[in-house]
N, C-alpha and C positions, 0 to 999 in steps of 0.2 A: 730620436726616431728609432735608432737601433735597439735601444732598451725596450721601447714599446712593442716593436715587432717581435723581439725575442720572447717577451712576456706572453703575447698572444699565441705564438707558436708553442710555448710551453703548455698552454691549455689545450689547443687543438691537437697537437701531436703528443698527447699523453699516452701512457702504456695502453689505455683502453683502445685507442685507434690502431695501434700497432698489432695488438692481438686480435682485434676485430678483423683486420685485413687477412691475417693468417687463418683465423678460425673460420671465417666465411668461405675462404678459398678451399679449405679442407672439407667443410660441410658440403659445398656444392660439388666438389670432386667425387665425394662418396655418393651423393644423390644421382650424379650423371654416370656413375660407375667408371670414373676416370676416363672420360671421353678424350682427354688430351693424349692418352696412350692408345685407346681402342681405335680412334678414328684418325690416326696420324696420316695414313696413306690417303684417306678421303680429303683431309685438309689440303694436302699437296695437290690433289687432282682439281679440287674446286678453286684453288688459288689462281690458277692460270686461265680462268674464264675471262676472255677479253671482250665479250660482246656487251654492248650498251644500247640504250634506247634514247629517244629524244628527251625523255623525262628523267632518266636515271643513268648513272655511270655503270661501268662493268664491275664485276667482283674484284678484278685486279686493280682497277682504278680506285675503288673504294678502299682496298687494302693499302694501296700506295698513299692515299690521303690519310688513312689512319696511321701508317708508319711515319708519315711526314710529321705527325704530332708526337708519336712515341719516340722515334729516333731523333734525338736532339742533343743538347748540351749535357743532358743527364747521362748519356752514354760515354761521355768523355770526362767533363768536369765533375759530373755527379758521382762517377765511380771513384775519382780521385778524392773527393770529400768524404765519401763513405769509408774508404780505407783510412784516411787521416783521423777521423773521429770515432770510427768503430773498429779499426784494425783490419787485417786481412780476412778475419772471420765474417765481416760484413758482406763479403762477396757471396758466401754460402747462403746467407739469408736473402740476398737479392735473387739468387737462383730459386730458392724455396718459394718466395712470393710470386715469382714468375710461373713456376710449375703449377702451383695451386691456383694462381690467378687466372690461368688459362680457362678454367671452368667459369670463373666470374665473368671473364670477357665474353665467353659463349652466351651466358645467360643475358647479360645486358645488351649485347648486339642483336641477339634473337628477338628480345623484347622490342628493341628499336625498330626492327623490320615488321613485327606483328602490328604495332600500333602507329606506323608511319602514315603520313598524309601526303597528298599532292597539292602543293601550294604554288601558285603562279607558274604552273607547268613543270615544277621540279619536285622530286621526292624529298620530304623533310621528316625527320624523326629524332628521337633522343629521349633522355630521362624525363624531361618535362612532359613530353607527349604521353609516354607510357605510365607515368605517375597519375596524370589526370584521367586517362582512359581505363587503366587497369585497377587503380586504387580508388578512383573517384574523389581524389583529394586535390582540388584545384589550388587551394592555398599552398600546399606542399609543392605542387608543380611550379607555381609562380615563384616560390622561394628558391627552388633549384634554378630556374631560368635566370632570375636576377643575379643570384650568386655566381652562376657560370659566366654571364656577360661581364661582370666585374672581374672575375678571376682570369678568364682567358683574354679579355679585352684590355685590362689595365695591369693586373698583378703579375701575370706570367711572362709576357713578352720581354720584360726587362732582363730576366735571367738569361734568356737566349742571346739577346743583344749584347749583354755584358761580356759573355764568354767569347762572342765573335770579336769584340773590340780588344779583349785581352790577348787573344791568340794572334790577331793581325798585328798588334803592337809588338809582340814578342818576335814574330817571324819577319816582319817587314818594316817595323818602326813607324807604322801608320798611326797618327794621333786618333784617339777615340772620337773627337769632334768630327773628323773627316769621315770616319766609319759611320757615325750617326747620320750624317747627311746622305751618304750613299745608300744606306739601308732604307731611309725614309723614301727616297726617290724610287728605288726598285720595288719596295713594298707597295707604294701607292699604285704603281702600274699593274701589279698583280691583283690586288684586292678590289680595284675598281673594274676588273674584268669579269667577275662573277664566278659561280661554282664550276662551270665547265672549264674555264681557264685554270682554276685551282687544280682540278682533277688532271688536266693535261700536263701542267707544270710538275705536279707531284709524281705522276706516272713516269715522266721522263727522267726526273732527277733522283728520286729516292732509290730505285734499284741500283743505279749506277754508283751513287755515293756509298751506299751500305756495302755493296759487293767489293768495291775498290778498297775500302777501309779494312774489311775483314781479310782480304787477300794480303795486304801489306802486313797486317798484324800476324797472320799465319806464317809469313816469311820470317818475321822476327822470332816468333816462337820456334819455328823449325831450326833456325840458326843456333838456338839455345835449348834444343829439345832435351838435353841431358838434365836440365834444371827443372823441367816440368813436373816430374814426380815429387820433388821436394816442395815445389810451390803448392801443388794440390794438397800435400800433407799439411802444410802450413795453414792453408785456408780451412781445412776440416778441423784441425786441432783448435785453431783460434775460434772457430764457430761455436765450439762447445766448452770453451774455457780450459782446454787441456794444454795449450801452449803457454809455457812458463812466462814468457815476456808479455803476453797479452791477456792472460787469464783474468786480470782485474777489471777488464772492460767488456766482459761477456754481455752484460745488459746493453751496453752501447753498441755492440756488434749487431745485436738483434734490431735495436731501434734504428740505427742508421742504414742497415741493410734493407729493412722493410721500407723505411722512409724514402730512400733513394731508389729502391726497386719500384715502388708505386709511382714515384715521380717519373721514372724512366718509361716503364711499360704501361702505366696508366690503367692496369687491369682493375676493374671495380670503381675507378674514379668517375666514370660517366662521360668521358670524352669520346671514347671509341664508337659508341652507338650513333653519334651524329653523322659520321662519315659512312658507317656501314648501312645506315638507313637509306642512303642515296643510291644504293646498288639496285639494279634491276634483276631480280631473281624470282624463281617460281616457288620457292619455299624459304621461310625465314631462317631455318636451321642451316641452310647453305652458307649464308653470310656469317652466321654465328660461328661455324667451324673455321671459316677463313680468318675471322678476327681472333679466334683462340690461337691460331698458328702465329699470328703477328706478334704475340707476346713472346713466343720462342725466338723469333727473329731479333727482336729488340734486346732482350736480356741475355738469353742463353748464347746468342751469337755475338752481337755487337758489344754488349757490356763485358762479356767474358774476354773478348779480344783485348779490350782496354786493360782489364784487370791483369791478365797474364803478362802483357807487356810491362806494366808497372812492377809487378812482383818479381818477374824474371830479371829485369835490369836493376832492381833495387832502388829505382828512382821514385821514392815516396817517403812521406813522413807519417808518423803516428803520434797523436797527442793523447794524454790521459784525461780523466774527468776534470781536473783542475787546470788543464792547459800545459801540463808538464810534458817534456819530450820523452817518449817511450822508444821511439826509433827515428833516426834522422838519416835519410838517404840523400836529401837535397836541402842543404842548409840555405835558409833565407828565401825560399820559394813558397808562396801562398798556395794552399790547396786549390786546384783548378786545372785548366787546360795546360798550364805550364809544366805540370808533372809529365803529361803524355808527350808534350813536345820535346822535353829533355830526354825522356826515355827513348823515343824514336830517333832523336838526333844522335844519341850515344851509339846506336847501331848503324844508322844510315846518315853519316855526317853530310851536311849541306842539303839534305832532302827531307829529313824527318820533321823538322819544325815547320817547314813550309807546307808539307803535305797535311799535317794535322790542322794547320790554320785553314787550309782550303776545305778539308773535310768538315771541320766544325762550322765553317761558314754555311755550307750547304745543309748540314744537319740542322743547325739552329734556325736558319732562315726559313726552311720549309716548315719547321715547327711553328714559327710565328704566323705563317700563312694559314696553317691548319687551325691555329687558335682563332684567327679571324672567322673562318668558316663556322667553327663551333659557336662563337658568340653570335654570328649572324643568324644561325639556325634558331637560337633561342629568342632573338628579336622577331623572327618570323612567327614563332609560337605566340609571342605577346600580341603581335599585330593581327592574329586571328580574331582576337576579342576586342582590342582597342587599336584603332588605326592611328599609328604614330610613324608615318613614313620618314620623318626626319631622324629617327633613331639610328637607322643604318648609316647615314652620313656622319652622325656624331660618333658612332662606333669606329668608323674608318679613321677619323681625325684622332680620337682618343688612343687607338691602338698605335698609330704612327707616333704620337707624342710619348706614349709609354715606352716604345722602342728607343726613341732618342734619349729619354730620361735614363733608362736602364743602361744605355751604352756608356754614359759619362759618370754614373754613380759607382759607389764601391760594390764589390762582389758580395760582401756579407749582407748588405741591405737588399740587393737584388734577389739573392737566394731566399732571404727571410720573407720577403713579400710573396715570392713564388710559392713557398711552402704553405703560407696561409691560404692561397688560392686552391692548391692541391688538396689540402686537408679538409677545407670546408666542403668541397665537391665530393670527396671520398665519404665523409660522414653521411651526407644526404643521400648519395646514390647507393651505398652499400645497404643501408637500412631499407631502401626501396626495393632492391632486387631480392632481398631476403623475403620481404612481404609478397613479392610477385613471382616467386620461383615457379609456381605451378604451370602457368602458360608456357614458359620456356621449356620445362621438362616435358610437357605434353607435346610440344613441337618436336623435341628430340625423339621421343618414342614414335611419333607419327612418321618422321623422316626415316628412321631405322626400319619401320614396318614396310614402308613403300619400297625402300631399297632392297629389302629381303625378297620382295616379289618381283624384282628385276625392273622396277619402274623408275622413271625420272620423277622424283617427288614433286607434287604440287600441293598447295596449301588451301584448305577450306576451314576457316576458323569455327564455323557452325558445327562441323562434325566433331570438333574437339571440345565443344562447350565454351569456346572463347568468345566473349562479347566485346562490342565497341571496337572491333578491328574492321572498321567500315571500308577501308581501302580494299581489303581482300574478299569481301563478301560477294556472293554470286559466282560468276565465272571468271573473276579477275585472275585467278591463278592460271587457268588455261590460256587466257589472253596473254599473260606474261610469258608462259612457256612457248606459245605460238610465235610471239615476237622474238624470243631468244633463238628459236629454231630457224625462223625466217632470216634473221640477221646472220646466223651462222652459215646458212645455205648461200646467201648473197656473198658473204665473205669468201667462201670456198669457190664460188663461181668466178669471182673477180680474180682470185689467185690462179684459177685455171686459165683464164684469158691471158694473164700476164706471164704464165709459164712458157718457156721456150718450146717450140714444137720440134719433134724429132723428124728428120728428113727421111 
């Protein structure tokens, strides 16, 4: 099984996909005039929109749902494996794919908003929707939908569950079988509650867990600040083959940096548009900008925090192309969450290993929940044409079974299956957004033009020559804006009533 999975990954994750991810990110960054830099302040402003409607979640909740999928085991175990097989230079390429990928995230999430639909009273959207409506290629849309259901419902949950089990075993000595049972019970409660429960759960947990992890990492970095310049130099030299010890694995640094970067931040993979389409906004570009910023949070903040902890403490290993040891900082420890637990424990004895286990539990568990939402959205897409109501129930059972299976299987097999899922989705979605970039770029120009006039932008697809955006046609944009303003006014009125009165 391991040999078969590795052979499949060798085809999917060929150099073609690696350079496609980087090349498309660079191309879209140029086409958007590097919106990830120009609109940084606007991203922050839009991110804290907390107003929702009965049909959709708020921009912040949609961001939290997206981060629930992005901030997972890839930010801890994924960073460790990238360093092990690609050397410290892999971190630079993770940063690069995040910076360039922010433009890809904008395009795919904006398209998700443009072509979203209202199904059973809830907003739904994603690559399957915009491929069918924007490209008119139903077979391609169905291919993506089916691939995504299999990837997020069967292949990817095991990676997250496996890392949870490994970290809990290290920190508390909890057997993987016990972890598997607990995960199945909690997961069942969440996913049988629907999208609103997912949004509330993610909105409550994700900011807390990410902020707490970054703060602890920053404390460790601050305690060893004198080593940070040397670590930065090591990363940059290794990234370009200028570090004598790691020069021989320059190609692997790029490969593993991009591979784990895409796995972690998911920019261009096609997962982000599912959650971003659920947001109630007056213009698609609003959520596109919010989702572009989520890539920064995932990779430039959380992944960097992990990488600096490992490199500063020296608690990592690096293997050559043939498996030979190039650097050994932790003898006898497999690449994964164990690196980070040992690194943090070396600085904060009695606390570090436990903290990483708890952080990873929340990181990975919310990612599994996000995977369910993504798969469910693609089932909703299929059920628009063919009514198969039993599919949702089968998905729930399959995802819980995949979680249990991944918990008790080896890490190599779990990661291999996950990489297949990520790679297939990335191939299909990146090709789609390149073919469909024009509507997203038109939305960006329209948003910027309205902002320049001092307006709160609203979206009318017919004015931009965008067709098949049925949800937005007519006065839908004004209705959305009115609903946002009414909700905001009601919220402010409630706060006024609750505020203590001065005597």
